[in-house]
N, C-alpha and C positions, 0 to 999 in steps of 0.2 A: 504494500500500500504506500502511495506517495505521501510525502510530508505535506501538510497543509497548514494554513493559518486562517483563523476565523475572526470576524468582527461583526458588531451590530451597529446598524444605522437606524435612526428614527427621524420622522418628520411628521408633525401633526399627529394623526391617529395611526400612522403607518409604522411598521417595524420590520426590518429586514436583517436576516442572518446571512452573512456573506462568507463563503469559504473559497479561498484561492489556493491553487497549487500549480507548480510548473507543469506544463502540458502542451496541448496542441491548439488552443484557442477556442475550446468548447465553452459556450456561455449559456447556462440554463437558468431559468427563473420558474420556480414552482414546477419543476420537471418538464418544462416546455422550452424550446429554443427562444432566445430573447426576442427575436423578430416576431414570433407568434404571440408572446405575452404582451409586449409593449408595441402596439400597432400604430400609435399616433406618430406622425412625422416629427422627427427630432428627438424623441424619447430615447431611442437606442444610442444616438450620438451623444446626448447629454450624459448618459451613464458611462459610456466608453471614454468620455473626456477625462475622467480620473486617470485612466491608463496613459493617455496622451500627456497629461500634465506631469505625470511622474516620469515621463520619458521611457515608458515600457512598451515593448512590442506586444500588441494584443494577441498575436498568434502564439505567444510563448506561455500564456497563462490559461488554465482551466478555471472557470468561475462557476460556482453553484450557489444559487440564492433561494432562500425561502422567505417570502414576503407576505404580510397579511395586514388587513385593516386599511382604512382610509380610501382615498381616491387614487386615480392614476398618477397625478402629478406628485402627490405625497409619497406614493410608493416609489416613483422614479427617483425622487430626491433622497429617500431613505436608502435605496440601493446604492446610489452614487456615494453617499457618505460612508456606508458600510464598506464599499469597495476601496475607497481612499484609506480608511482606517486599516483594512486588511493589508494593503500594499505597504503602509508604514510599518506594520508589524513584521513584514518580510524583510524590509530594508529601510532602516532609519534615515538613510541619506536622501530619500525622496520627500521627506517631511517638509523642508523649506519650500520646495516647488509647489506642493499641494497646498500648503498654508498660504502662499502668495496668491493662489487662484481662489482662495476661500472655500476649499473643498473639505477642510477639516473642522469647520465651524457648524455646529448644530443650530438650525433655525428653529427657535422655540416658540414662534408665533402661534 
């Protein structure tokens, strides 16, 4: 079994448990491919922006997400926060880049 890191992201009523491990770029949300779960234009790009901000190649990470509660945008932001936190737990050197983009701050509105 591959080594993985896990983090939790929250936004409004949404909560996401994000697990990252080195792999081939498979990204699943609630056991569905990310494109099937987040169907609105821009949602997938917003989530993957955490990988880009950290300077990581998206095809080198397998990401598994379990998300619940809230609406689509709340779930999207919870997943992005969880992904950013999981990337920091794998490599602390990406923290300043993610912090500069505001991806490590929880929006508690």
